[in-house]
KOLFI-313990 format. One record per atom (N, C-alpha, C, CB): residue in three letters; x, y, z. Coordinates in pm, whole numbers, plus 50000, padded with zeros to 5 digits. Glycine has a CB too. Layout:
BEGIN
ALAXYZ...
This chain:
BEGIN
MET855774055605981MET856124047406091MET856074032906046MET855204050006208MET857024025306110MET857204011706079MET857404002806201MET858314010505989LYS856713991806212LYS856953983206330LYS858193975806297LYS855743973306363LEU859163977106386LEU860433970106367LEU860403956206423LEU861553977706430MET859963954006552MET859943941306616MET859263942206753MET861353936106629ARG858923930106808ARG858433929406942ARG859593926807033ARG857373918806958ALA859513932007153ALA860513930207260ALA859953919807358ALA860833943807334PRO860853911307416PRO860373901207512PRO859703907407635PRO861523892407558ASN860063919407673ASN859453925407788ASN859793940807775ASN860003918607927VAL859143948407866VAL859223964107856VAL860663968007892VAL858133971807960LEU861383961507985LEU862663965108019LEU863653963907906LEU863063957608128ILE863653953107834ILE864503951307720ILE864063960207611ILE864513937107674GLY862753961807585GLY862273970807484GLY862733985807515GLY860693969707476GLN862773990007634GLN863254004207663GLN864694004807643GLN862924009107808HIS865463993707679HIS866933994007656HIS867203995107504HIS867633980907715TRP866463987907422TRP866673988607277TRP866314002607226TRP865833977907204ILE865264008307275ILE864884022407244ILE866034031907278ILE863594026507324ASN866584030407390ASN867774039107437ASN868954037307348ASN868204035607585VAL869254024807304VAL870334022007215VAL870124028507079VAL870494007207199LEU868904027607030LEU868604034106895LEU868644049006910LEU867174029806839SER868054054507014SER867994069007036SER869374075407040SER867264072107164THR870294067807115THR871704072407127THR872354073506993THR872524063007215ALA872034064206902ALA872594064306770ALA871844074006673ALA872574050306715GLY870874080506719GLY870184090506638GLY869024084506554GLY871194097106545VAL868594072306595VAL867494065606526VAL866214069406594VAL867684050306524ALA865324076006536ALA864044080706591ALA863114068006601ALA863404092406497CYS862634065306724CYS861844053106744CYS860934055206866CYS862784040606764GLN859914046706879GLN858934046806986GLN858714032507036GLN857614053006938LEU858354032207167LEU857984018907232LEU856574018907246LEU858644016407370HIS855804010407184HIS854374008707196HIS854003996807284HIS853764007207060ASN852803997407343ASN852203987107424ASN852943984907560ASN852183974107344ARG853653995507604ARG854363994807727ARG853483992007847ARG855094007307748TYR852273995307841TYR851333994607960TYR850333983607943TYR850574008007980LEU850393975107843LEU849383964707814LEU849653951907891LEU849343961707664ASN850733950107966ASN851053938208038ASN849933935708143ASN852473939508106GLY849333945208198GLY848213943208297GLY846963938608232GLY847923955908373ALA846853938908098ALA845673934508032ALA845753919707989ALA845423943207914LEU846953913208012LEU847073899107979LEU845973890508029LEU848303893908029GLY845363882307948GLY844183874707980GLY842943880107930GLY844063873408118GLU842863893107928GLU841703900307866GLU841993902307715GLU841453914607938ILE843233904707693ILE843733906507560ILE844793896207528ILE844273920207544PRO844783889707412PRO845783878907377PRO847193884007407PRO845673874707223ALA848023874607451ALA849363877707482ALA850153884207370ALA850013865907523GLU849993879007247GLU850763884407132GLU850403899507104GLU850473875707005GLN849213903407150GLN848823917207131GLN849323926307243GLN847343918107119CYS849763921007348CYS850263928207467CYS851763931007462CYS849943920107593ALA852493924107379ALA853963925407381ALA854373938507347ALA854613916007292PRO855433944307410PRO855993957807372PRO856553957007233PRO857123962507473GLU856353968007154GLU856773967707018GLU857653980306990GLU855523967006924LEU858683978506910LEU859543990006875LEU859083994506735LEU861113986206877TRP858814007106723TRP858444013406595TRP859424024006560TRP857044019206600LEU859764023806429LEU860724033406377LEU859874044706313LEU861734026606273VAL860394057106329VAL859704068706271VAL860054068506122VAL860144082506341ASP861284064306081ASP861614064505942ASP862004050605903ASP862734074505912GLU861294043505815GLU861624029705781GLU862964028805710GLU860534023605693ARG863664039505665ARG864934038805606ARG865924035105711ARG865294051805539ASP865674036305836ASP866544032505948ASP866554018105984ASP866174039806066GLU865814009805915GLU865543995205955GLU866843988105958GLU864553987805854ALA867703988105861ALA868893980305858ALA869853984205969ALA869553981505726LEU870023997405994LEU870874002106103LEU870273998406240LEU871054017406091ALA868983999406255ALA868363996206386ALA868513981906415ALA866893999906389ARG868393972506315ARG868553958906341ARG870013955306379ARG868103951206222ARG870913961506312ARG872353959506351ARG872643963706494ARG873273967406257LEU872133975406529LEU872363980806662LEU871743972106769LEU871813994906671ILE870573967606736ILE869873958206847ILE870653945406860ILE868283954206806GLU871113940106746GLU871863927706749GLU873153929506838GLU872233923306601ALA873853940406808ALA875043943306883ALA874773945207028ALA875703955206829ALA873663951907061ALA873313954507205ALA872853941207265ALA872153965907220SER872263932607194SER871863919607250SER872993910107285SER870973912907156SER874083910607199SER875133901407205SER876143905907297SER875703899007078GLY876253919107323GLY877303924707410GLY878673924807347GLY877373917107538PRO879723929107412PRO881063929507352PRO881663914907346PRO882013939207436ALA882403912907247ALA883153899607234ALA884063899007346ALA883953897907099THR884393886207378THR885393882807480THR886733888807431THR885493866807503GLY887353896507522GLY888673902907491GLY888543915507410GLY889553893407415ALA887263920707396ALA887103933107317ALA887923944307378ALA885623937307310PRO888433953707297PRO889293964207345PRO888473974907426PRO890043970807224SER889223981107507SER888613993507576SER888304004307477SER889563999507685TRP887544013807523TRP887224025607435TRP887544037807508TRP885734026107391ARG887814048907432ARG888114061507490ARG886944071007468ARG889394067107433CYS886574077707573CYS885484087307572CYS885894099007479CYS885154092307720GLY885054101707387GLY885314113107283GLY885204127007351GLY884244112507159HIS884604127107475HIS884384139607536HIS885484144007641HIS883054139107599CYS885824133707724CYS886834136607830CYS888134129307819CYS886264133507962GLY888084118407727GLY889304111507706GLY889494099207801GLY890414121207722GLU888594097107892GLU888714086107990GLU888674072807905GLU887494086708104THR889544062807953THR889484049707897THR888554040607971THR890824043907893LEU887644033907899LEU886684024707969LEU886704010507909LEU885224030307960GLU886354000907991GLU886283987607940GLU885103985807842GLU886163977808055ALA885173976207756ALA884273974207645ALA882793972907687ALA884703961907570GLN882523966507799GLN881143964707840GLN880403977007893GLN881123954607941PHE881073988307911PHE880434000407952PHE879984008707836PHE881334008208038THR878764014307846THR878214021807726THR878224036607761THR876694017007688VAL878524040107887VAL878474054207923VAL879804057407995VAL877214057508015CYS880374068307984CYS881584072008048CYS881224075108193CYS882274084107976TRP881974068608285TRP881704071108432TRP882204084908472TRP882384060108522GLN883164090008404GLN883774103308432GLN882874115708396GLN885074104308355CYS882264115108276CYS881564126808233CYS880084124008195CYS882304132808117GLY879724111208186GLY878374106808153GLY878054107108002GLY877404115408226THR879074108307916THR878794108607779THR878594093907729THR879924115907704ALA877594092007647ALA877254079307588ALA878254074907481ALA875874080007531ARG878604062307482ARG879454057507380ARG878734056007246ARG880054044707421ASN879374059507139ASN878734059307008ASN878664044206970ASN879554068106898PRO877474038606954PRO877394023206927PRO878074019306796PRO875864018206920LEU878274028006705LEU878894025406578LEU880394024406590LEU878524036006480ASP880954029206697ASP882424029306726ASP882904015006770ASP882754039906840GLY882044006106792GLY882353992406832GLY882593990306978GLY883523987906761
């Protein structure tokens, strides 16, 4: 196991975990319940942390999180669902028609 990074909050940390899991990167979110201990425990020890099961996934995980954090570029092309063929706008990550997640590596 390898600590990848701290998340600014649990919501964003869970979003990053979802992005990585969708891409097949095994990971865990630690410290998700320590927010209530702020004050008793130093703030830097309470932050949610993303941990990779396999440290060989580090470079891929960092690229995926960067892409998820910046969102699609202005004017990014639509994408086609590989399962049902529905065309969706770039900002959507799941097909509204069939619920299939977009492959983050497809751009």
